[in-house]
mmCIF file as gemmi writes it, N, C-alpha and C atoms, coordinates in Angstrom:
data_model
loop_
_atom_site.group_PDB
_atom_site.id
_atom_site.type_symbol
_atom_site.label_atom_id
_atom_site.label_alt_id
_atom_site.label_comp_id
_atom_site.label_asym_id
_atom_site.label_entity_id
_atom_site.label_seq_id
_atom_site.pdbx_PDB_ins_code
_atom_site.Cartn_x
_atom_site.Cartn_y
_atom_site.Cartn_z
_atom_site.occupancy
_atom_site.B_iso_or_equiv
_atom_site.pdbx_formal_charge
_atom_site.auth_seq_id
_atom_site.auth_asym_id
_atom_site.pdbx_PDB_model_num
ATOM 1 N N . MET Axp A 1 ? 5.644 -79.344 -44.369 1 0 ? 1 A 1
ATOM 2 C CA . MET Axp A 1 ? 6.212 -80.242 -43.138 1 0 ? 1 A 1
ATOM 3 C C . MET Axp A 1 ? 5.131 -81.045 -42.159 1 0 ? 1 A 1
ATOM 4 N N . VAL Axp A 2 ? 5.533 -81.962 -42.017 1 0 ? 2 A 1
ATOM 5 C CA . VAL Axp A 2 ? 4.775 -82.981 -41.323 1 0 ? 2 A 1
ATOM 6 C C . VAL Axp A 2 ? 5.212 -83.139 -39.854 1 0 ? 2 A 1
ATOM 7 N N . LEU Axp A 3 ? 4.271 -82.757 -38.819 1 0 ? 3 A 1
ATOM 8 C CA . LEU Axp A 3 ? 4.738 -82.902 -37.496 1 0 ? 3 A 1
ATOM 9 C C . LEU Axp A 3 ? 4.298 -83.977 -36.809 1 0 ? 3 A 1
ATOM 10 N N . GLN Axp A 4 ? 5.019 -85.042 -36.542 1 0 ? 4 A 1
ATOM 11 C CA . GLN Axp A 4 ? 4.794 -86.209 -35.945 1 0 ? 4 A 1
ATOM 12 C C . GLN Axp A 4 ? 4.758 -86.318 -34.353 1 0 ? 4 A 1
ATOM 13 N N . ILE Axp A 5 ? 3.656 -86.604 -33.6 1 0 ? 5 A 1
ATOM 14 C CA . ILE Axp A 5 ? 3.68 -86.413 -32.296 1 0 ? 5 A 1
ATOM 15 C C . ILE Axp A 5 ? 3.207 -87.719 -31.987 1 0 ? 5 A 1
ATOM 16 N N . THR Axp A 6 ? 4.056 -88.342 -30.949 1 0 ? 6 A 1
ATOM 17 C CA . THR Axp A 6 ? 3.846 -89.659 -30.259 1 0 ? 6 A 1
ATOM 18 C C . THR Axp A 6 ? 3.665 -89.199 -28.653 1 0 ? 6 A 1
ATOM 19 N N . LEU Axp A 7 ? 2.699 -89.594 -28.207 1 0 ? 7 A 1
ATOM 20 C CA . LEU Axp A 7 ? 2.445 -89.409 -26.898 1 0 ? 7 A 1
ATOM 21 C C . LEU Axp A 7 ? 2.649 -90.699 -26.075 1 0 ? 7 A 1
ATOM 22 N N . ILE Axp A 8 ? 3.671 -90.571 -25.122 1 0 ? 8 A 1
ATOM 23 C CA . ILE Axp A 8 ? 3.91 -91.634 -24.261 1 0 ? 8 A 1
ATOM 24 C C . ILE Axp A 8 ? 3.367 -91.289 -22.68 1 0 ? 8 A 1
ATOM 25 N N . CYS Axp A 9 ? 2.524 -91.869 -22.06 1 0 ? 9 A 1
ATOM 26 C CA . CYS Axp A 9 ? 2.263 -91.622 -20.987 1 0 ? 9 A 1
ATOM 27 C C . CYS Axp A 9 ? 3.008 -92.621 -19.875 1 0 ? 9 A 1
ATOM 28 N N . ILE Axp A 10 ? 3.838 -92.175 -19.058 1 0 ? 10 A 1
ATOM 29 C CA . ILE Axp A 10 ? 4.45 -93.026 -17.981 1 0 ? 10 A 1
ATOM 30 C C . ILE Axp A 10 ? 4.021 -92.808 -16.581 1 0 ? 10 A 1
ATOM 31 N N . THR Axp A 11 ? 3.646 -93.895 -16.047 1 0 ? 11 A 1
ATOM 32 C CA . THR Axp A 11 ? 3.107 -93.584 -14.718 1 0 ? 11 A 1
ATOM 33 C C . THR Axp A 11 ? 4.069 -94.625 -14.062 1 0 ? 11 A 1
ATOM 34 N N . PHE Axp A 12 ? 4.848 -93.974 -13.002 1 0 ? 12 A 1
ATOM 35 C CA . PHE Axp A 12 ? 5.82 -94.986 -12.384 1 0 ? 12 A 1
ATOM 36 C C . PHE Axp A 12 ? 5.05 -95.124 -10.886 1 0 ? 12 A 1
ATOM 37 N N . TYR Axp A 13 ? 4.601 -96.538 -10.808 1 0 ? 13 A 1
ATOM 38 C CA . TYR Axp A 13 ? 4.034 -96.751 -9.634 1 0 ? 13 A 1
ATOM 39 C C . TYR Axp A 13 ? 5.061 -96.942 -8.572 1 0 ? 13 A 1
ATOM 40 N N . PHE Axp A 14 ? 6.258 -97.537 -9.029 1 0 ? 14 A 1
ATOM 41 C CA . PHE Axp A 14 ? 7.592 -97.554 -8.135 1 0 ? 14 A 1
ATOM 42 C C . PHE Axp A 14 ? 8.585 -97.123 -8.741 1 0 ? 14 A 1
ATOM 43 N N . PRO Axp A 15 ? 8.858 -95.689 -8.701 1 0 ? 15 A 1
ATOM 44 C CA . PRO Axp A 15 ? 9.767 -95.208 -9.472 1 0 ? 15 A 1
ATOM 45 C C . PRO Axp A 15 ? 11.431 -95.718 -9.225 1 0 ? 15 A 1
ATOM 46 N N . PRO Axp A 16 ? 12.211 -95.924 -10.212 1 0 ? 16 A 1
ATOM 47 C CA . PRO Axp A 16 ? 13.659 -96.047 -10.004 1 0 ? 16 A 1
ATOM 48 C C . PRO Axp A 16 ? 14.311 -95.303 -8.991 1 0 ? 16 A 1
ATOM 49 N N . LYS Axp A 17 ? 15.324 -95.916 -8.199 1 0 ? 17 A 1
ATOM 50 C CA . LYS Axp A 17 ? 15.866 -95.299 -7.264 1 0 ? 17 A 1
ATOM 51 C C . LYS Axp A 17 ? 16.509 -93.948 -7.899 1 0 ? 17 A 1
ATOM 52 N N . ASN Axp A 18 ? 17.081 -94.059 -8.964 1 0 ? 18 A 1
ATOM 53 C CA . ASN Axp A 18 ? 17.708 -92.99 -9.552 1 0 ? 18 A 1
ATOM 54 C C . ASN Axp A 18 ? 16.789 -91.697 -9.692 1 0 ? 18 A 1
ATOM 55 N N . ILE Axp A 19 ? 15.678 -91.928 -9.82 1 0 ? 19 A 1
ATOM 56 C CA . ILE Axp A 19 ? 14.739 -90.8 -9.838 1 0 ? 19 A 1
ATOM 57 C C . ILE Axp A 19 ? 14.524 -89.972 -8.558 1 0 ? 19 A 1
ATOM 58 N N . PHE Axp A 20 ? 14.533 -90.785 -7.482 1 0 ? 20 A 1
ATOM 59 C CA . PHE Axp A 20 ? 14.654 -90.078 -6.108 1 0 ? 20 A 1
ATOM 60 C C . PHE Axp A 20 ? 16.027 -89.548 -5.92 1 0 ? 20 A 1
ATOM 61 N N . THR Axp A 21 ? 17.014 -89.954 -6.379 1 0 ? 21 A 1
ATOM 62 C CA . THR Axp A 21 ? 18.347 -89.46 -6.073 1 0 ? 21 A 1
ATOM 63 C C . THR Axp A 21 ? 18.353 -88.101 -6.931 1 0 ? 21 A 1
ATOM 64 N N . TYR Axp A 22 ? 18.13 -88.374 -8.084 1 0 ? 22 A 1
ATOM 65 C CA . TYR Axp A 22 ? 18.097 -86.861 -8.813 1 0 ? 22 A 1
ATOM 66 C C . TYR Axp A 22 ? 17.076 -85.808 -8.2 1 0 ? 22 A 1
ATOM 67 N N . LEU Axp A 23 ? 15.931 -86.273 -7.801 1 0 ? 23 A 1
ATOM 68 C CA . LEU Axp A 23 ? 14.981 -85.141 -7.225 1 0 ? 23 A 1
ATOM 69 C C . LEU Axp A 23 ? 15.654 -84.586 -5.92 1 0 ? 23 A 1
ATOM 70 N N . LYS Axp A 24 ? 16.291 -85.505 -5.276 1 0 ? 24 A 1
ATOM 71 C CA . LYS Axp A 24 ? 16.922 -85.286 -3.888 1 0 ? 24 A 1
ATOM 72 C C . LYS Axp A 24 ? 18.113 -84.128 -4.387 1 0 ? 24 A 1
ATOM 73 N N . GLU Axp A 25 ? 18.811 -84.392 -5.157 1 0 ? 25 A 1
ATOM 74 C CA . GLU Axp A 25 ? 19.939 -83.441 -5.59 1 0 ? 25 A 1
ATOM 75 C C . GLU Axp A 25 ? 19.405 -82.255 -5.923 1 0 ? 25 A 1
ATOM 76 N N . ASN Axp A 26 ? 18.306 -81.926 -6.832 1 0 ? 26 A 1
ATOM 77 C CA . ASN Axp A 26 ? 17.924 -80.88 -7.417 1 0 ? 26 A 1
ATOM 78 C C . ASN Axp A 26 ? 16.635 -80.369 -7.03 1 0 ? 26 A 1
ATOM 79 N N . ILE Axp A 27 ? 16.34 -80.695 -5.763 1 0 ? 27 A 1
ATOM 80 C CA . ILE Axp A 27 ? 14.763 -80.358 -5.478 1 0 ? 27 A 1
ATOM 81 C C . ILE Axp A 27 ? 14.712 -78.703 -5.128 1 0 ? 27 A 1
ATOM 82 N N . GLN Axp A 28 ? 15.767 -78.026 -4.764 1 0 ? 28 A 1
ATOM 83 C CA . GLN Axp A 28 ? 15.666 -76.723 -4.541 1 0 ? 28 A 1
ATOM 84 C C . GLN Axp A 28 ? 15.412 -75.932 -6.047 1 0 ? 28 A 1
ATOM 85 N N . ASP Axp A 29 ? 16.296 -76.275 -6.958 1 0 ? 29 A 1
ATOM 86 C CA . ASP Axp A 29 ? 15.97 -75.76 -8.332 1 0 ? 29 A 1
ATOM 87 C C . ASP Axp A 29 ? 14.707 -76.126 -9.001 1 0 ? 29 A 1
ATOM 88 N N . ILE Axp A 30 ? 14.3 -77.267 -8.699 1 0 ? 30 A 1
ATOM 89 C CA . ILE Axp A 30 ? 12.963 -77.831 -9.149 1 0 ? 30 A 1
ATOM 90 C C . ILE Axp A 30 ? 11.781 -76.935 -8.736 1 0 ? 30 A 1
ATOM 91 N N . VAL Axp A 31 ? 11.738 -76.707 -7.211 1 0 ? 31 A 1
ATOM 92 C CA . VAL Axp A 31 ? 10.84 -75.933 -6.713 1 0 ? 31 A 1
ATOM 93 C C . VAL Axp A 31 ? 10.764 -74.486 -6.88 1 0 ? 31 A 1
ATOM 94 N N . LEU Axp A 32 ? 11.933 -74.05 -6.84 1 0 ? 32 A 1
ATOM 95 C CA . LEU Axp A 32 ? 12.026 -72.367 -6.958 1 0 ? 32 A 1
ATOM 96 C C . LEU Axp A 32 ? 11.821 -71.995 -8.515 1 0 ? 32 A 1
ATOM 97 N N . ASN Axp A 33 ? 12.161 -72.942 -9.491 1 0 ? 33 A 1
ATOM 98 C CA . ASN Axp A 33 ? 11.925 -72.479 -10.92 1 0 ? 33 A 1
ATOM 99 C C . ASN Axp A 33 ? 10.667 -73.045 -11.583 1 0 ? 33 A 1
ATOM 100 N N . TYR Axp A 34 ? 9.698 -73.542 -10.798 1 0 ? 34 A 1
ATOM 101 C CA . TYR Axp A 34 ? 8.59 -74.038 -11.616 1 0 ? 34 A 1
ATOM 102 C C . TYR Axp A 34 ? 8.005 -72.825 -12.323 1 0 ? 34 A 1
ATOM 103 N N . PRO Axp A 35 ? 7.618 -73.053 -13.635 1 0 ? 35 A 1
ATOM 104 C CA . PRO Axp A 35 ? 7.55 -74.516 -14.288 1 0 ? 35 A 1
ATOM 105 C C . PRO Axp A 35 ? 8.888 -74.706 -15.098 1 0 ? 35 A 1
ATOM 106 N N . MET Axp A 36 ? 9.894 -73.87 -14.662 1 0 ? 36 A 1
ATOM 107 C CA . MET Axp A 36 ? 11.021 -73.983 -15.565 1 0 ? 36 A 1
ATOM 108 C C . MET Axp A 36 ? 11.675 -75.279 -15.238 1 0 ? 36 A 1
ATOM 109 N N . ALA Axp A 37 ? 11.418 -76.221 -14.331 1 0 ? 37 A 1
ATOM 110 C CA . ALA Axp A 37 ? 11.89 -77.421 -14.067 1 0 ? 37 A 1
ATOM 111 C C . ALA Axp A 37 ? 11.585 -78.387 -15.059 1 0 ? 37 A 1
ATOM 112 N N . GLN Axp A 38 ? 10.493 -78.01 -15.997 1 0 ? 38 A 1
ATOM 113 C CA . GLN Axp A 38 ? 10.295 -78.958 -17.031 1 0 ? 38 A 1
ATOM 114 C C . GLN Axp A 38 ? 11.289 -79.467 -17.954 1 0 ? 38 A 1
ATOM 115 N N . ASN Axp A 39 ? 12.36 -78.554 -17.999 1 0 ? 39 A 1
ATOM 116 C CA . ASN Axp A 39 ? 13.594 -78.88 -18.747 1 0 ? 39 A 1
ATOM 117 C C . ASN Axp A 39 ? 14.446 -80.014 -18.032 1 0 ? 39 A 1
ATOM 118 N N . ALA Axp A 40 ? 14.525 -79.909 -16.843 1 0 ? 40 A 1
ATOM 119 C CA . ALA Axp A 40 ? 15.066 -80.89 -15.953 1 0 ? 40 A 1
ATOM 120 C C . ALA Axp A 40 ? 14.478 -82.061 -15.839 1 0 ? 40 A 1
ATOM 121 N N . LEU Axp A 41 ? 13.194 -81.959 -15.739 1 0 ? 41 A 1
ATOM 122 C CA . LEU Axp A 41 ? 12.435 -83.304 -15.66 1 0 ? 41 A 1
ATOM 123 C C . LEU Axp A 41 ? 12.444 -84.138 -16.949 1 0 ? 41 A 1
ATOM 124 N N . ALA Axp A 42 ? 12.364 -83.247 -18.346 1 0 ? 42 A 1
ATOM 125 C CA . ALA Axp A 42 ? 12.489 -83.905 -19.415 1 0 ? 42 A 1
ATOM 126 C C . ALA Axp A 42 ? 13.789 -84.5 -19.682 1 0 ? 42 A 1
ATOM 127 N N . GLU Axp A 43 ? 14.855 -83.99 -19.233 1 0 ? 43 A 1
ATOM 128 C CA . GLU Axp A 43 ? 16.325 -84.515 -19.371 1 0 ? 43 A 1
ATOM 129 C C . GLU Axp A 43 ? 16.498 -85.869 -18.603 1 0 ? 43 A 1
ATOM 130 N N . LEU Axp A 44 ? 15.614 -85.912 -17.302 1 0 ? 44 A 1
ATOM 131 C CA . LEU Axp A 44 ? 15.661 -87.026 -16.55 1 0 ? 44 A 1
ATOM 132 C C . LEU Axp A 44 ? 14.919 -88.164 -17.303 1 0 ? 44 A 1
ATOM 133 N N . ILE Axp A 45 ? 13.596 -87.733 -17.756 1 0 ? 45 A 1
ATOM 134 C CA . ILE Axp A 45 ? 12.759 -88.894 -18.343 1 0 ? 45 A 1
ATOM 135 C C . ILE Axp A 45 ? 13.459 -89.247 -19.741 1 0 ? 45 A 1
ATOM 136 N N . ALA Axp A 46 ? 14.314 -88.316 -20.417 1 0 ? 46 A 1
ATOM 137 C CA . ALA Axp A 46 ? 14.696 -88.568 -21.618 1 0 ? 46 A 1
ATOM 138 C C . ALA Axp A 46 ? 16.029 -89.89 -21.378 1 0 ? 46 A 1
ATOM 139 N N . SER Axp A 47 ? 16.62 -89.528 -20.377 1 0 ? 47 A 1
ATOM 140 C CA . SER Axp A 47 ? 17.781 -90.47 -20.149 1 0 ? 47 A 1
ATOM 141 C C . SER Axp A 47 ? 17.305 -91.864 -19.393 1 0 ? 47 A 1
ATOM 142 N N . LEU Axp A 48 ? 15.966 -91.732 -18.991 1 0 ? 48 A 1
ATOM 143 C CA . LEU Axp A 48 ? 15.464 -92.991 -18.65 1 0 ? 48 A 1
ATOM 144 C C . LEU Axp A 48 ? 14.968 -93.87 -19.589 1 0 ? 48 A 1
ATOM 145 N N . ILE Axp A 49 ? 14.456 -93.249 -20.534 1 0 ? 49 A 1
ATOM 146 C CA . ILE Axp A 49 ? 13.782 -94.032 -21.66 1 0 ? 49 A 1
ATOM 147 C C . ILE Axp A 49 ? 14.653 -93.95 -23.024 1 0 ? 49 A 1
ATOM 148 N N . SER Axp A 50 ? 15.914 -93.432 -22.969 1 0 ? 50 A 1
ATOM 149 C CA . SER Axp A 50 ? 17.042 -93.396 -24.009 1 0 ? 50 A 1
ATOM 150 C C . SER Axp A 50 ? 16.145 -92.66 -25.283 1 0 ? 50 A 1
ATOM 151 N N . GLN Axp A 51 ? 15.757 -91.544 -24.949 1 0 ? 51 A 1
ATOM 152 C CA . GLN Axp A 51 ? 15.243 -90.644 -26.234 1 0 ? 51 A 1
ATOM 153 C C . GLN Axp A 51 ? 15.728 -89.317 -26.169 1 0 ? 51 A 1
ATOM 154 N N . PRO Axp A 52 ? 15.964 -88.402 -27.014 1 0 ? 52 A 1
ATOM 155 C CA . PRO Axp A 52 ? 16.376 -87.329 -27.198 1 0 ? 52 A 1
ATOM 156 C C . PRO Axp A 52 ? 15.46 -86.272 -26.274 1 0 ? 52 A 1
ATOM 157 N N . THR Axp A 53 ? 15.941 -85.199 -25.661 1 0 ? 53 A 1
ATOM 158 C CA . THR Axp A 53 ? 15.168 -84.333 -24.702 1 0 ? 53 A 1
ATOM 159 C C . THR Axp A 53 ? 14.065 -83.676 -25.502 1 0 ? 53 A 1
ATOM 160 N N . GLU Axp A 54 ? 14.364 -83.447 -26.749 1 0 ? 54 A 1
ATOM 161 C CA . GLU Axp A 54 ? 13.844 -82.698 -27.79 1 0 ? 54 A 1
ATOM 162 C C . GLU Axp A 54 ? 12.348 -83.403 -27.96 1 0 ? 54 A 1
ATOM 163 N N . ARG Axp A 55 ? 12.26 -84.706 -27.648 1 0 ? 55 A 1
ATOM 164 C CA . ARG Axp A 55 ? 11.144 -85.474 -27.783 1 0 ? 55 A 1
ATOM 165 C C . ARG Axp A 55 ? 10.144 -85.539 -26.523 1 0 ? 55 A 1
ATOM 166 N N . ILE Axp A 56 ? 10.59 -85.038 -25.593 1 0 ? 56 A 1
ATOM 167 C CA . ILE Axp A 56 ? 9.712 -85.133 -24.334 1 0 ? 56 A 1
ATOM 168 C C . ILE Axp A 56 ? 8.952 -83.74 -23.99 1 0 ? 56 A 1
ATOM 169 N N . VAL Axp A 57 ? 7.826 -83.839 -23.633 1 0 ? 57 A 1
ATOM 170 C CA . VAL Axp A 57 ? 7.312 -82.763 -23.208 1 0 ? 57 A 1
ATOM 171 C C . VAL Axp A 57 ? 6.72 -82.972 -21.814 1 0 ? 57 A 1
ATOM 172 N N . VAL Axp A 58 ? 6.855 -82.136 -20.717 1 0 ? 58 A 1
ATOM 173 C CA . VAL Axp A 58 ? 6.487 -82.281 -19.364 1 0 ? 58 A 1
ATOM 174 C C . VAL Axp A 58 ? 5.528 -81.174 -19.173 1 0 ? 58 A 1
ATOM 175 N N . GLY Axp A 59 ? 4.441 -81.689 -18.538 1 0 ? 59 A 1
ATOM 176 C CA . GLY Axp A 59 ? 3.143 -80.56 -18.111 1 0 ? 59 A 1
ATOM 177 C C . GLY Axp A 59 ? 2.558 -81.363 -17.035 1 0 ? 59 A 1
ATOM 178 N N . ASN Axp A 60 ? 1.734 -80.248 -16.467 1 0 ? 60 A 1
ATOM 179 C CA . ASN Axp A 60 ? 1.076 -80.643 -15.214 1 0 ? 60 A 1
ATOM 180 C C . ASN Axp A 60 ? -0.396 -80.812 -15.699 1 0 ? 60 A 1
ATOM 181 N N . GLY Axp A 61 ? -0.659 -81.807 -16.148 1 0 ? 61 A 1
ATOM 182 C CA . GLY Axp A 61 ? -2.091 -82.144 -16.744 1 0 ? 61 A 1
ATOM 183 C C . GLY Axp A 61 ? -2.01 -82.048 -18.258 1 0 ? 61 A 1
ATOM 184 N N . ALA Axp A 62 ? -3.226 -82.563 -18.854 1 0 ? 62 A 1
ATOM 185 C CA . ALA Axp A 62 ? -3.374 -82.423 -20.172 1 0 ? 62 A 1
ATOM 186 C C . ALA Axp A 62 ? -3.673 -80.973 -20.734 1 0 ? 62 A 1
ATOM 187 N N . ALA Axp A 63 ? -4.175 -80.144 -20.011 1 0 ? 63 A 1
ATOM 188 C CA . ALA Axp A 63 ? -4.33 -78.987 -20.388 1 0 ? 63 A 1
ATOM 189 C C . ALA Axp A 63 ? -3.102 -78.079 -20.704 1 0 ? 63 A 1
ATOM 190 N N . GLU Axp A 64 ? -2.323 -78.323 -19.888 1 0 ? 64 A 1
ATOM 191 C CA . GLU Axp A 64 ? -0.948 -77.764 -19.966 1 0 ? 64 A 1
ATOM 192 C C . GLU Axp A 64 ? -0.068 -78.282 -21.148 1 0 ? 64 A 1
ATOM 193 N N . ILE Axp A 65 ? -0.186 -79.569 -21.195 1 0 ? 65 A 1
ATOM 194 C CA . ILE Axp A 65 ? 0.537 -80.195 -22.477 1 0 ? 65 A 1
ATOM 195 C C . ILE Axp A 65 ? -0.037 -79.663 -23.76 1 0 ? 65 A 1
ATOM 196 N N . ILE Axp A 66 ? -1.365 -79.455 -23.799 1 0 ? 66 A 1
ATOM 197 C CA . ILE Axp A 66 ? -2.063 -79.007 -24.97 1 0 ? 66 A 1
ATOM 198 C C . ILE Axp A 66 ? -1.626 -77.675 -25.317 1 0 ? 66 A 1
ATOM 199 N N . LYS Axp A 67 ? -1.561 -76.891 -24.36 1 0 ? 67 A 1
ATOM 200 C CA . LYS Axp A 67 ? -1.09 -75.443 -24.554 1 0 ? 67 A 1
ATOM 201 C C . LYS Axp A 67 ? 0.418 -75.469 -25.026 1 0 ? 67 A 1
ATOM 202 N N . ILE Axp A 68 ? 1.191 -76.38 -24.521 1 0 ? 68 A 1
ATOM 203 C CA . ILE Axp A 68 ? 2.679 -76.299 -24.751 1 0 ? 68 A 1
ATOM 204 C C . ILE Axp A 68 ? 2.832 -76.568 -26.372 1 0 ? 68 A 1
ATOM 205 N N . LEU Axp A 69 ? 2.101 -77.764 -26.535 1 0 ? 69 A 1
ATOM 206 C CA . LEU Axp A 69 ? 2.087 -78.412 -28.021 1 0 ? 69 A 1
ATOM 207 C C . LEU Axp A 69 ? 1.547 -77.391 -29.086 1 0 ? 69 A 1
ATOM 208 N N . SER Axp A 70 ? 0.568 -76.581 -28.73 1 0 ? 70 A 1
ATOM 209 C CA . SER Axp A 70 ? -0.108 -75.7 -29.634 1 0 ? 70 A 1
ATOM 210 C C . SER Axp A 70 ? 0.783 -74.464 -30.02 1 0 ? 70 A 1
ATOM 211 N N . ALA Axp A 71 ? 1.914 -74.235 -29.095 1 0 ? 71 A 1
ATOM 212 C CA . ALA Axp A 71 ? 2.727 -73.266 -28.975 1 0 ? 71 A 1
ATOM 213 C C . ALA Axp A 71 ? 3.934 -73.517 -30.166 1 0 ? 71 A 1
ATOM 214 N N . ILE Axp A 72 ? 3.936 -74.692 -30.407 1 0 ? 72 A 1
ATOM 215 C CA . ILE Axp A 72 ? 5.165 -75.3 -31.335 1 0 ? 72 A 1
ATOM 216 C C . ILE Axp A 72 ? 4.786 -75.003 -32.677 1 0 ? 72 A 1
């Protein structure tokens, strides 16, 4: 089995308004469930870039992303 990994780094200098709306509506869950908010953020990013959530990895820096990917 070949695992293909595509890394897309997105930096929003000016995030779309719907990101702020989503964060406002879900801030309590995001803050109280860290790092469990990774799923919520992955869903938001997936919807913004029209990709399946399974293709999104959310992490706090490269070291965390490497750790997450090594567990796959």
